[in-house]
N, C-alpha and C positions, 0 to 999 in steps of 0.2 A: 457738239464740242469735236474738232479738224479732230486733236490728236488721239481719244477714243474712235473714231472712224479710221484714221489711217494702223492703228496696232490691231479693233475687229478685220481689219483688213491682213494684213501680214498674219496673221491667226488661221486665217479663213486659206491662203493661200500654201500655206506648211511653210509658210518660211521658213529654213533651216538654221539662218544666223539668231531668231526669233526664240533664241532659251528661257526665256521669263519673261513673265507677264506686269507689270507694280499700275496698279489701279488706285491703289489704296486713297485714299477723300476723295474721290471717284461718287457721285451721288448719280448711278449708273438705274436706271427704270430697270424694268420687265423686256419692255424690246432688246436692249439691247443683248440683259441677259443672257435670251433666246438667240439671237447674235451669238456671243462668246457659245452658248452652249452646242450650234450644231455646231461652229468652228471647233468644238475643240474633239469632238466624237471620233475628231476623220487626222488631226494632228498630231505626229509621228515624232511632233520636235518642245515641246512649250512643256520642262520641267517644272519650274517652282509660275506659281500667281500670286498674288497680294491681291485679295481686294477686303480690304480692314477699310472697314466702316464707310463702308460703298450705299448703304442704306436699303441690302439687298433682304430684297421682304420674303416672304415662306412661301410661293410662290416660287419665286427667282433659284431660293434654294432647295427647290424641287427639281427644278431642272438643271441649278450644278448638280445634284445629287447624280440623276440621268450619267452626266456627260463625267462624273468621274466614274463614274462604270467604267464606262464603255472603252475613255483613254487610259492608256500604255502607258505614257512615256512623265504625265506629272506626277513626282516624288513629293512634292510638297505640295502644301497648300492650305494662306493663313486667308480667317474671312472675323476675323476679331472687330468686335462692336459692328455688325451690322443685328 
């Protein structure tokens, strides 16, 4: 998905204009979760992350937990219905 690739690229570049990420309803595979995780580890601007109903697997949840442990800018993360 083009939108997803563009958004992940913005997160990876630590774009200061990207403060919130909404991916509700996107089916995100482990590959994209891994890419998101690596980007979030070094991102200093994302404050809000919505990942509701994205089909995140237990492996994806473990990857996200790693990112949440390292990231200091995230204030709110929504993971409902995964």
